[in-house]
N, CA and C atoms as an extended XYZ file, in Angstrom:
162
Properties=species:S:1:pos:R:3:atomname:S:1:resname:S:1:resid:I:1 pbc="F F F"
N        -8.604      -38.091       39.232 N   MET     1
C        -9.066      -37.263       37.720 CA  MET     1
C       -10.315      -38.221       37.139 C   MET     1
N       -11.452      -37.435       37.171 N   PRO     2
C       -12.670      -38.140       36.437 CA  PRO     2
C       -12.637      -38.507       35.001 C   PRO     2
N       -13.041      -39.699       34.472 N   VAL     3
C       -13.277      -39.748       33.354 CA  VAL     3
C       -14.428      -39.411       32.747 C   VAL     3
N       -14.521      -38.134       31.854 N   THR     4
C       -15.838      -37.862       31.265 CA  THR     4
C       -16.030      -38.312       29.788 C   THR     4
N       -15.259      -38.994       29.178 N   ASP     5
C       -15.641      -39.575       27.881 CA  ASP     5
C       -16.256      -40.981       28.162 C   ASP     5
N       -17.492      -40.698       27.394 N   PRO     6
C       -18.289      -41.995       28.001 CA  PRO     6
C       -17.811      -43.434       27.351 C   PRO     6
N       -17.108      -43.771       26.284 N   VAL     7
C       -16.438      -44.832       25.796 CA  VAL     7
C       -15.240      -45.053       26.948 C   VAL     7
N       -14.445      -44.291       26.887 N   GLN     8
C       -13.542      -44.415       27.965 CA  GLN     8
C       -13.798      -44.864       29.190 C   GLN     8
N       -14.794      -44.206       29.728 N   ARG     9
C       -15.725      -44.494       30.989 CA  ARG     9
C       -16.081      -46.043       31.193 C   ARG     9
N       -16.712      -46.534       29.972 N   LYS    10
C       -17.033      -47.981       29.939 CA  LYS    10
C       -15.936      -49.020       30.044 C   LYS    10
N       -14.917      -48.505       29.437 N   ILE    11
C       -13.619      -49.427       29.427 CA  ILE    11
C       -12.923      -49.332       30.877 C   ILE    11
N       -12.909      -48.399       31.284 N   ALA    12
C       -12.579      -48.180       32.597 CA  ALA    12
C       -13.151      -48.792       33.737 C   ALA    12
N       -14.557      -48.816       33.555 N   GLN    13
C       -15.504      -49.509       34.535 CA  GLN    13
C       -15.378      -51.175       34.345 C   GLN    13
N       -15.103      -51.408       33.057 N   TYR    14
C       -14.839      -53.057       32.749 CA  TYR    14
C       -13.684      -53.541       33.448 C   TYR    14
N       -12.657      -52.917       33.404 N   HIS    15
C       -11.192      -53.394       33.906 CA  HIS    15
C       -11.340      -53.059       35.329 C   HIS    15
N       -12.160      -52.205       35.903 N   LEU    16
C       -12.109      -52.005       37.423 CA  LEU    16
C       -13.126      -53.079       38.137 C   LEU    16
N       -14.164      -53.349       37.318 N   LEU    17
C       -15.622      -54.192       38.080 CA  LEU    17
C       -15.796      -55.687       37.774 C   LEU    17
N       -14.763      -55.843       36.699 N   TYR    18
C       -15.017      -57.171       35.879 CA  TYR    18
C       -13.890      -57.953       36.557 C   TYR    18
N       -13.655      -58.398       37.696 N   VAL    19
C       -12.444      -59.229       38.258 CA  VAL    19
C       -13.255      -60.113       39.382 C   VAL    19
N       -12.429      -61.069       39.773 N   LYS    20
C       -13.028      -62.231       40.851 CA  LYS    20
C       -11.982      -61.896       42.047 C   LYS    20
N       -12.595      -61.894       43.113 N   ILE    21
C       -11.852      -61.668       44.419 CA  ILE    21
C       -11.792      -63.151       45.033 C   ILE    21
N       -10.692      -63.424       45.701 N   CYS    22
C       -10.277      -64.503       46.304 CA  CYS    22
C       -10.806      -64.428       47.687 C   CYS    22
N       -11.714      -65.411       48.193 N   ARG    23
C       -12.123      -65.333       49.631 CA  ARG    23
C       -11.199      -65.535       50.721 C   ARG    23
N       -10.103      -66.180       50.189 N   LYS    24
C        -8.945      -66.540       51.210 CA  LYS    24
C        -8.136      -65.461       51.444 C   LYS    24
N        -7.688      -64.766       50.501 N   CYS    25
C        -6.739      -63.775       50.624 CA  CYS    25
C        -6.961      -62.313       50.167 C   CYS    25
N        -8.099      -62.356       49.344 N   ASN    26
C        -8.624      -61.004       48.924 CA  ASN    26
C        -7.869      -60.585       47.755 C   ASN    26
N        -7.136      -61.246       46.904 N   ALA    27
C        -6.520      -60.947       45.764 CA  ALA    27
C        -7.377      -60.891       44.879 C   ALA    27
N        -7.133      -59.606       43.903 N   LYS    28
C        -7.790      -59.572       42.528 CA  LYS    28
C        -7.231      -60.494       41.308 C   LYS    28
N        -8.271      -61.060       40.945 N   ASN    29
C        -7.972      -62.094       39.715 CA  ASN    29
C        -8.797      -61.666       38.538 C   ASN    29
N        -8.196      -62.408       37.381 N   ALA    30
C        -9.113      -61.992       36.160 CA  ALA    30
C       -10.080      -62.900       36.057 C   ALA    30
N       -11.179      -62.111       35.324 N   TYR    31
C       -12.655      -62.478       35.586 CA  TYR    31
C       -12.686      -64.100       35.048 C   TYR    31
N       -11.762      -64.704       34.237 N   THR    32
C       -11.881      -65.961       33.856 CA  THR    32
C       -11.302      -67.019       34.596 C   THR    32
N       -10.491      -66.446       35.678 N   ALA    33
C        -9.708      -67.231       36.529 CA  ALA    33
C       -10.567      -68.523       37.147 C   ALA    33
N        -9.882      -69.654       37.163 N   LYS    34
C       -10.361      -70.826       38.048 CA  LYS    34
C        -9.816      -70.797       39.371 C   LYS    34
N        -8.659      -70.160       39.385 N   LYS    35
C        -8.085      -70.217       41.018 CA  LYS    35
C        -7.279      -69.259       41.121 C   LYS    35
N        -7.028      -69.000       42.238 N   CYS    36
C        -6.195      -67.620       42.634 CA  CYS    36
C        -4.886      -67.488       42.221 C   CYS    36
N        -4.434      -66.277       41.786 N   ARG    37
C        -2.840      -66.287       41.125 CA  ARG    37
C        -2.110      -66.160       42.334 C   ARG    37
N        -2.583      -65.969       43.607 N   ASN    38
C        -1.801      -65.621       44.637 CA  ASN    38
C        -1.426      -66.737       45.654 C   ASN    38
N        -2.724      -67.293       46.001 N   CYS    39
C        -2.445      -68.691       47.126 CA  CYS    39
C        -3.150      -69.928       46.368 C   CYS    39
N        -3.787      -69.750       45.124 N   ARG    40
C        -3.916      -71.031       44.387 CA  ARG    40
C        -5.394      -71.730       44.886 C   ARG    40
N        -6.010      -70.994       45.827 N   SER    41
C        -7.322      -71.283       46.047 CA  SER    41
C        -8.090      -71.172       45.237 C   SER    41
N        -9.293      -72.219       45.051 N   LYS    42
C       -10.411      -72.096       44.212 CA  LYS    42
C       -11.834      -71.387       44.613 C   LYS    42
N       -11.593      -70.809       45.854 N   ASN    43
C       -12.712      -70.265       46.337 CA  ASN    43
C       -12.888      -68.785       45.843 C   ASN    43
N       -13.119      -68.402       44.561 N   LEU    44
C       -13.436      -67.130       44.251 CA  LEU    44
C       -14.837      -66.873       44.102 C   LEU    44
N       -15.010      -65.272       44.124 N   ARG    45
C       -16.164      -64.707       43.930 CA  ARG    45
C       -16.155      -63.546       42.946 C   ARG    45
N       -17.466      -63.326       42.224 N   PRO    46
C       -17.009      -61.806       41.307 CA  PRO    46
C       -17.153      -60.955       42.388 C   PRO    46
N       -16.590      -59.825       41.734 N   LYS    47
C       -16.833      -58.380       42.410 CA  LYS    47
C       -17.988      -57.707       42.395 C   LYS    47
N       -18.467      -56.964       43.471 N   LYS    48
C       -19.593      -56.558       43.428 CA  LYS    48
C       -19.777      -55.261       42.491 C   LYS    48
N       -20.855      -55.103       41.614 N   ARG    49
C       -20.370      -54.140       40.764 CA  ARG    49
C       -21.532      -52.846       40.839 C   ARG    49
N       -21.852      -52.297       41.793 N   GLU    50
C       -22.655      -51.280       42.092 CA  GLU    50
C       -21.742      -50.066       41.945 C   GLU    50
N       -22.209      -49.105       41.221 N   THR    51
C       -21.423      -47.826       40.729 CA  THR    51
C       -21.883      -46.612       41.455 C   THR    51
N       -21.520      -45.710       41.816 N   LYS    52
C       -22.013      -44.308       42.142 CA  LYS    52
C       -22.416      -43.645       41.180 C   LYS    52
N       -23.908      -43.234       41.116 N   ASN    53
C       -24.295      -42.525       39.973 CA  ASN    53
C       -24.298      -41.116       40.688 C   ASN    53
N       -23.851      -40.130       39.910 N   LYS    54
C       -23.615      -38.648       40.418 CA  LYS    54
C       -24.178      -37.698       39.463 C   LYS    54
């Protein structure tokens, strides 16, 4: 179900796109994380933030 309200869309994009991904186990972590919640690795990268414009 697509979100049509622009305020809710911005909130949803923030929660979906502003995360860090573990390079070892591919787990999603909080953007402020220093190490992975799953495997405790410090090898984290920010998620790519390209969105589809329709």
